[in-house]
Structure formats: C-alpha cells, structure tokens
N, C-alpha and C positions, 0 to 999 in steps of 0.2 A: 346888186350893190348892198354892202353891209355897212352899217354905221354902229359903232360901239362907243357910247359916250364914256369919257374918262371920269373916274370918281375923284381924281386929284390932279393937280397941275403937272404938266410934263416936267417942269423944272424940279418939283419936289419928288416926283417918282424916280428921277434919274440922279438924285443927289448922292454923294459919296457918304455912306454911313456904315458903321460896323454893327448896328443893331439888327438882330435877326439873321446874321450870316453864319454859315456852317464852317466846319473845319477846313474844307477845301478853299474857301475864300481866304481864310487866315494863312493857309499854307502858301497860296499864291502871293499874298501881300508880303509874307516873310521872304519869299524868293525874290520879289521885285526890290526889296530893300537889301537883302543879303548878297545877291549876285554883284551889284555895283560895288559894294564894300569889298568883296573878294577881289574884284578886278582892280580896285584902287590899291588894295594891299599888295597884290602881285606887281602892279605897276611901280609902286614905291620900292619894293624889293629888287625889281629889275634895274631900276635907275641906280640903286646903291650897290648892286653887284658888280665887282670888278671884272668886266669883260671888254676886250678891245674890239673884237669882231662881232658883227651882226647884232649889236645891242639895239639899234633902231628897228631892225626887223622884229625882234622880240617885243619891243614896245608896241608896234603896230598890231602884232598878233595878239597881244594881251588885251588891247583896247576894245576888241570886237567880240561879240557873242554870235554864235551861229544858230540857226533854226529859231523858231518862235512858237511859244505857247501863249495864246491870248485868252483872257477871261473878260466877258462882258459883266461888269459889276452889278448891273440891274437885273439881268435875266439869268446869269450863271452859265451862259453858253460858252463853251470852249472851242477854240479854233487852233489847229496846229498847221504851221507853215514851214515846210522843209527848207525852202530857198529864201532865207532872210538873214541879213547881217544887221546887228544892232550895236550901236555905240554904248559901251559900258554894260552890254548884255541885258538891259532891261529898259522898259519905258512905260509911260502912262499918258493917255490922251483923252480929252473930252472936248467936243465942240459944243457950241451954245445949245443948251437944252437936250443934249444927247447923253447917253450913258458913258461912264468911265470905262475905258478899255485898258486893262493892265496886261503887259506882255513881258515875257522873260525868255531869254535864250541861254544856250549852253556856253559858259565861259571857257571854251576849250583851250584858248591860248594861255589864260591865267592858270588853269589847272596843270597843263603840260609844263609851263615854266616852273611852277612851284615844285613839281615832281622832279624836274631835271636840274634845278638850281645848283645843287651840290656837285653834280657831275660837270656842269658848266664852270663852276669855280675851280674844281680840280684840274680841268683841262687848261684853264687860264694859268693856274699856278705851275703846272708841269711845263707849259710852253715858255713861261718866263724863266724857269729853272734851266731848261735846255738852252735858252738864249744866253743866260749868264755863264753856263759852263762852256759854251762855244766861244765866248769872247775871251781874247787873250788877256792875261794879267798885265797890268802896267809895270809891275816890278820885273816880270820875266822878260818883257820887251826892252826894258831899260838896261838889262845886263847884257 
C-alpha cells in the first residue's frame, strides 16, 4: 500500500489555469474555441444558401464532428478516440474536484460543405434555369 500526501488541495490542483501551460495546451484551447466557431459559420452559410434539396441533411452533417482528441488539462495526457461524434465538434467537461478534459473532433461536415458550397449553388441555379426553360411561355400558349 502506498500513501502519497498531497501538498495542495485537489480542487486547487485541478483548477483551470493558463499559468505554466505550454504551446500544446494553447493549441488545444484554440481548437476547442475555433472548431465550434467554424461549425457555426458553416451552419449559418448552409441555412442562407439557396438549396431546395437535402438542406436538412447538410445541416445535420455540419452540426457534428467526428473522432475525438482529448486533453487532460491538469496532467497533459492526450487521448484519441476514433469512434466519437461530438455536437459542434468540441467539448469541455469537469466533474467536482476532477481535472478539466478538453476534447475536439474533426468538423468534416462543415469543411465539406464550405468546399462544395459554390457547386451546390451552381447546381441549384442550373436546375431552376432548366425548369424555367422547360415551362411554356404564357404568351405563346395564349396565341
């Protein structure tokens, strides 16, 4: 049996502080803040993009991030989980007296939508143009 007395309280040892943290911590914190902002930007762009078909599928695809890289803020331990789906692609959690765990996923839906947005708009414009050309003119039918 081993007993290691703590020099400080558990609550203070696991508090969220930026003091003494290295660049990896700040990169993870930037990702946890940046990924949800990217997802929100892509979500707003998707809602405002004129698409008649499959818009709700794009919205669902954008809202979730896949995989997860987690960082224990107290110890610096990293954990990668391949089979994870996260709402808005990031998260942070801490239970009473436990360390903060920051996690970030890949916003695949947001990235794919932002890359394909122009082609989705072009396909929507071309489908409306084809429909307009296929509709008979009211003047031609009146004569």
